[in-house]
C-alpha positions, 0 to 999 in steps of 0.5 A, a space after each residue: 304755456 308754449 308746451 300747452 299750445 303745442 299739445 293743443 295743436 297736436 290734438 287739432 292736427 289729429 282732426 284734420 283731413 283732406 280725405 273725401 271719405 272722412 271729412 265732415 265739414 269744410 273751413 277756410 283756415 284763414 277765416 277761422 284763425 281771425 275769430 278774435 271775438 271768441 277769446 278776446 286774444 290776438 288778431 290771429 290764432 291757430 288755436 281757434 280752429 280747435 274751438 270750431 272742431 269741438 263745436 262740430 263734434 257737438 253739432 253731429 254728436 260724435 267723437 273724433 270728427 275730422 275737418 277739411 281745412 283750406 288755406 291760402 298760401 299767404 297764411 304760411 307767412 302771415 305775421 299775425 300768427 306766431 312763428 311756431 304757428 306758421 311752421 305748424 301750418 306748413 307742416 300740415 300742408 306738407 303732410 296733406 292735413 290741410 290744402 294750400 291754394 294760391 287764393 281761396 276764391 271759391 275752393 271751399 265752396 267747390 270742395 263742399 259741393 263736390 263732397 256734400 259737406 257743410 261749409 263752416 263760415 260766418 259769411 252770409 248765404 247771400 254772398 254765395 247764392 248767385 255762384 252756388 245756389 245750393 248754399 240756401 239748402 238747410 244745414 249747408 252753411 254753419 256759423 260758429 257763434 259764441 255761447 255760454 257753454 263755449 262756441 257752437 255751430 248754428 245753421 245759417 239757413 233753416 232750423 238749428 237741427 243737424 241737417 240730413 246728409 247731402 249727397 256728393 255732386 255728380 261732378 264730384 262723384 265723377 272726379 273722385 272715381 279716378 286717380 289723378 297725378 300732378 306733373 309737379 314732382 314734389 306734389 304731395 297730394 297728386 304726386 308720384 313720390 318724386 325722385 327716389 334717390 333724393 336725400 329727402 325722399 324718406 321725409 316726404 309724406 304723400 297722399 294715398 290714391 284712395 284718399 286723394 281730395 277732389 281736384 279743382 276744376 279750372 276751365 273745365 279741366 281737373 287741376 291741382 289746387 296747389 300748383 295750378 297744373 292740369 292733372 293726368 287721369 291715371 285710371 280708376 280709383 280703388 273702391 272704398 267703404 266707410 265704417 264706424 266703431 261704436 262702443 256703448 252706443 257712442 261712435 268713437 271713430 270712422 275709418 276707410 276700408 279700400 280695395 287696395 288695403 285691408 284694415 285690422 281692428 283690435 285692442 292695439 293692432 301691430 304696425 300702427 296702421 289699424 284701428 286701435 280700440 284700447 283707449 275706449 275699452 273697459 278692463 274686461 273688454 281689453 282682456 277679451 279683445 285681441 291686439 288684432 281681432 278682426 280684418 276687414 277687406 273689400 273685393 268686388 264690392 263685397 266686404 269680408 270680415 275675417 277673425 284673427 283673434 283668440 276668442 272669436 268675432 261675433 256677426 249680427 246679421 242685419 244689425 239684429 240684437 237677438 242673441 239667437 241670431 248672432 253668428 261666431 267666426 272662429 280663427 281664420 273664418 270669414 264672412 261676407 258682410 251684408 249692408 247692415 251686418 254688425 261686427 261684434 268684438 265684445 258686448 257693445 263693441 261694434 263695427 258697422 258701415 257708417 251710414 247705419 247710424 244716424 247719430 254719434 250718440 255723444 252728449 259731450 265729445 272729447 275736446 281738443 282744447 282740454 290742454 289749452 292754457 288760460 291765456 290762449 282761451 279766454 271766452 269774451 264775457 266770462 
């Protein structure tokens, strides 16, 4: 059972992010681990985060939906969690997968407001209304509730339908336009890498400036949420564009193209830093699509697609499905993508800006709980 739980936690880890461009909801980790009524189990269980992640995937009808989790420092030593779970939370914190703060206070609401994300909570809106009036907007608070088919998310305010995207707050836009540095040498989120001569230097994981989470605002000053120190403005943050991989009408993955890093998409790009499609492709598609098929780069506000494949890359201008309008890029050819252009690697294997597709197209997203042992997930009443 221990091995099965570890596999679930590994699956959950793959859905955690503090990257503002990728997160789809914000949660207080110390809250969700105590939803004991969902499985009738221990007072606290890290596996319950998987139930919430699965519910969010169903709510937005999309695969691989990342969650922004905030945890109070006390959770790292919470005796209701197993020693392995506490170790996992520490690793997630050190790797920048979750954000650890001295006290939760309003940090979950602050992140949600800055990033325009829903808060995944069971707290009622009247607890927050005076401090954050926006919580009364439809879809801004989503509650995890028991259901015969598994826990689901429902809107605390408004209809149960998924609400339209909410823009980031003006303050969030301003803070996310800059790169920040924490004076603490060992800060893995806003740090500069620490002492390069340290014997532990190779073991550290630091957040890229492109994917830095929003700073906390304390007394009007941008502050490191973990250490409480004021952050130094290091200049403009590289621009980004968020893209989605859509295969047979289903969004499989979102990814970020930034000014400082091009992204290779293909069957299995070398180096581990690209977008790997192989696990979702048919046999014919795997034969056609190269390991590294197309490279997307961002410069001066324009995204350029460059073919690096054997068989060529299709471009559908304006998202047109008319084959007479389809263009083909041959080896090393480039094209600046229009706002609604679709890159086609194979029939129904598409890449485009995420804002083009309103729905993920998934009826039943892949579950992170598929490896959960029976004793770890026993829904009440079943």
